[in-house]
C-alpha positions as CSV (number, residue, x, y, z in Angstrom):
1,X,146.4,132.2,102.3
2,X,149.6,130.6,102.5
3,X,151.3,131.6,105.8
4,X,148.1,133.7,106.6
5,X,146.3,130.6,106.4
6,X,148.3,128.7,109.1
7,X,148.7,131.8,111.4
8,X,144.7,132.3,111.2
9,X,145.0,128.3,112.9
10,X,147.0,129.4,115.9
11,X,145.8,132.2,116.6
12,X,142.2,131.5,117.1
13,X,143.2,127.8,118.5
14,X,142.0,126.2,115.9
15,X,143.1,122.5,116.0
16,X,140.7,120.5,113.0
17,X,143.0,118.6,111.1
18,X,140.8,119.0,108.2
19,X,141.4,123.2,108.2
20,X,145.6,122.4,109.0
21,X,145.0,119.8,105.6
22,X,143.3,122.6,103.5
23,X,146.0,125.3,104.7
24,X,148.9,123.0,103.4
25,X,146.8,122.4,100.0
26,X,146.8,126.4,99.5
27,X,149.9,127.1,100.9
28,X,151.4,123.8,98.1
29,X,148.8,126.0,95.1
30,X,150.2,129.3,95.7
31,X,153.9,128.4,96.4
32,X,154.6,125.1,94.6
33,X,157.4,124.7,96.7
34,X,156.4,121.0,97.2
35,X,156.9,121.5,101.1
36,X,153.7,119.6,102.0
37,X,152.9,116.3,100.2
38,X,149.3,118.0,98.4
39,X,148.3,116.6,94.8
40,X,144.9,118.8,94.9
41,X,147.5,122.2,94.9
42,X,148.2,122.3,91.1
43,X,144.0,121.3,90.1
44,X,142.9,124.4,92.9
45,X,145.6,127.1,91.6
46,X,144.6,126.0,88.3
47,X,140.8,126.2,89.2
48,X,141.4,129.9,90.9
49,X,143.6,131.5,88.7
50,X,140.9,130.3,86.0
51,X,137.9,131.8,88.4
52,X,139.5,134.7,88.7
53,X,139.9,135.9,84.5
54,X,135.7,135.1,83.7
55,X,134.7,136.7,87.1
56,X,135.0,139.5,89.0
57,X,136.6,139.3,93.1
58,X,132.5,139.4,95.1
59,X,132.1,136.6,92.4
60,X,135.4,134.6,92.9
61,X,134.6,134.5,96.5
62,X,131.3,133.3,96.5
63,X,132.5,130.5,94.3
64,X,135.4,129.9,96.0
65,X,133.4,129.5,98.8
66,X,131.7,126.8,97.8
67,X,134.5,124.6,96.6
68,X,136.5,124.9,100.0
69,X,132.8,124.0,101.6
70,X,132.9,120.7,98.9
71,X,137.1,120.5,99.5
72,X,136.6,120.6,103.4
73,X,133.7,118.3,103.1
74,X,135.4,115.5,101.0
75,X,138.4,115.4,103.2
76,X,136.2,115.4,106.7
77,X,134.5,112.6,105.3
78,X,137.7,111.1,104.5
79,X,139.2,111.4,107.5
80,X,136.4,110.2,109.1
81,X,136.4,107.0,107.0
82,X,140.1,106.3,107.7
83,X,141.0,107.0,104.0
84,X,143.1,110.4,104.3
85,X,146.6,111.2,104.6
86,X,146.3,113.3,107.7
C-alpha cells in the first residue's frame, strides 16, 4: 500500500488528511526508508507481518480492516483535538 495508497488517494481525489497520514505510516512500515516521520510504522509492520504468520489472507483482511479503522479514528480524534503531526 505504499505508492499504491497514495495513487489511490490522488486518483479518487481523496483529500482527507487522516487518510494521507495513514498512507505515510503504511509507506514507512513497508519500506522503512525514513521518508516520513512515522513512529507508528515499526509497530504497524510487526503487527501486519505477525498476523500473516498466524492467519489466512481472508482473516488477515478482516483483522487489519478493524486495525486500520481504529487507527483512522485515533488519528481523526487527534486531528480534531489539535494533537497531531499533520
